C-alpha positions in Angstrom: -8.5 1.6 22.5 -6.5 4.2 20.6 -7.5 4.7 17.0 -4.8 5.1 14.3 -5.3 8.0 12.0 -4.9 7.5 8.2 -1.6 8.7 6.8 -0.6 10.5 3.6 -0.1 7.1 1.9 -3.7 6.1 2.9 -5.0 9.2 1.1 -2.8 8.5 -1.9 -4.2 5.0 -2.3 -7.7 6.4 -2.0 -7.0 8.9 -4.8 -5.6 6.0 -6.9 -8.8 4.0 -6.3 -10.9 7.0 -7.3 -9.0 7.5 -10.5 -9.4 3.8 -11.6 -13.0 3.8 -10.5 -13.8 6.8 -12.6 -11.8 5.4 -15.6 -13.9 2.2 -15.3 -17.1 4.3 -15.4 -18.3 3.1 -12.1 -19.9 5.0 -9.2 -18.9 4.7 -5.6 -22.1 2.9 -4.9 -21.5 0.3 -7.6 -18.1 -0.6 -6.4 -19.3 -0.6 -2.8 -22.0 -3.1 -3.7 -19.5 -5.3 -5.5 -17.1 -5.4 -2.5 -19.8 -5.6 0.1 -19.6 -2.3 1.9 -21.8 0.7 2.2 -21.4 3.6 -0.2 -20.4 5.8 2.8 -17.7 3.3 3.8 -16.3 3.2 0.2 -16.3 7.0 0.2 -14.2 7.0 3.3 -11.7 4.6 1.6 -11.4 6.9 -1.4 -10.8 10.0 0.7 -8.3 8.3 2.9 -10.5 8.8 6.0 -10.5 5.1 6.7 -7.6 2.7 6.2 -8.1 -0.2 3.9 -7.3 -3.8 5.0 -5.3 -6.0 2.6 -8.3 -8.2 1.8 -10.5 -5.2 1.1 -7.8 -3.7 -1.1 -7.7 -6.9 -3.1 -11.5 -6.9 -3.5 -11.4 -3.3 -4.7 -8.6 -4.0 -7.2 -10.6 -7.0 -8.5 -13.7 -4.8 -8.8 -11.8 -2.2 -10.8 -9.9 -4.8 -12.9 -6.5 -3.8 -11.7 -3.9 -5.5 -9.5 -3.6 -4.5 -5.9 0.0 -3.5 -6.2 -1.0 -1.0 -8.8 -3.1 0.7 -6.2 -0.3 0.5 -3.6 2.2 2.0 -6.0 0.5 5.4 -5.4 1.4 5.2 -1.7 5.0 4.5 -2.4 5.3 7.6 -4.6 4.3 9.9 -1.7 7.3 11.6 -0.3 8.1 10.4 3.2 11.1 11.2 5.4 13.3 8.2 5.6 15.8 7.8 8.5 19.4 7.1 7.6 20.3 3.4 7.4 22.3 2.1 10.4 26.0 1.9 9.7 26.1 -1.9 10.1 23.5 -2.6 7.5 25.8 -2.2 4.4 26.3 -5.9 4.0 22.5 -6.5 4.3 21.9 -3.9 1.6 24.4 -5.6 -0.7 22.8 -9.0 -0.1 19.3 -7.6 -0.6 20.3 -6.0 -4.0 21.9 -9.3 -5.1 18.8 -11.3 -4.2 16.5 -8.8 -5.8 18.5 -8.9 -9.0 18.1 -12.7 -9.1 14.2 -12.4 -9.2 13.2 -13.2 -12.8 9.4 -12.6 -12.7 8.7 -8.9 -13.0 5.5 -9.4 -11.0 7.4 -10.7 -8.1 9.8 -7.9 -8.3 7.0 -5.4 -8.4 5.3 -7.0 -5.4 8.5 -7.0 -3.4 9.0 -3.3 -4.1 5.4 -2.6 -3.0 5.9 -4.5 0.2 9.2 -2.7 0.9 7.6 0.7 0.4 4.7 -0.2 2.8 7.2 -1.4 5.4 9.1 1.9 5.2 6.1 4.1 5.9 6.5 6.3 9.0 4.2 4.0 11.0 6.4 1.0 10.2 9.7 2.6 11.2 9.2 2.1 14.9 12.1 0.0 16.3 11.5 -3.7 16.8 12.7 -5.2 20.0 15.7 -7.5 19.4 14.2 -10.6 20.9 11.3 -10.5 18.4 13.5 -10.3 15.3 
């Protein structure tokens, strides 16, 4: 089984977690106990050495008193190379912008932006076979 290595966004999320943990006046061990992992495992999350699952990220955010999308925002600010959009996607872009503009709740807009940023990470940019779309 091939292991996936953490990426730059993984490290950025870890740094964000560390910042909020320190601001809350908590130790790594305290947060680890709250979320049910070892201190060593939590240290690996903070350093970006281990990727964080969605459920664990939510638990960490709850322990720190922040929203999960707040922690994810750090990953989206990391500069990543983006491939050019296919030429036939201009209508989809217009439609996406129109739909986004109709979302009233700022939390929903923020969540959608966080998801889009995660989906455009270098690992997510692999082509998807047509029949599975």
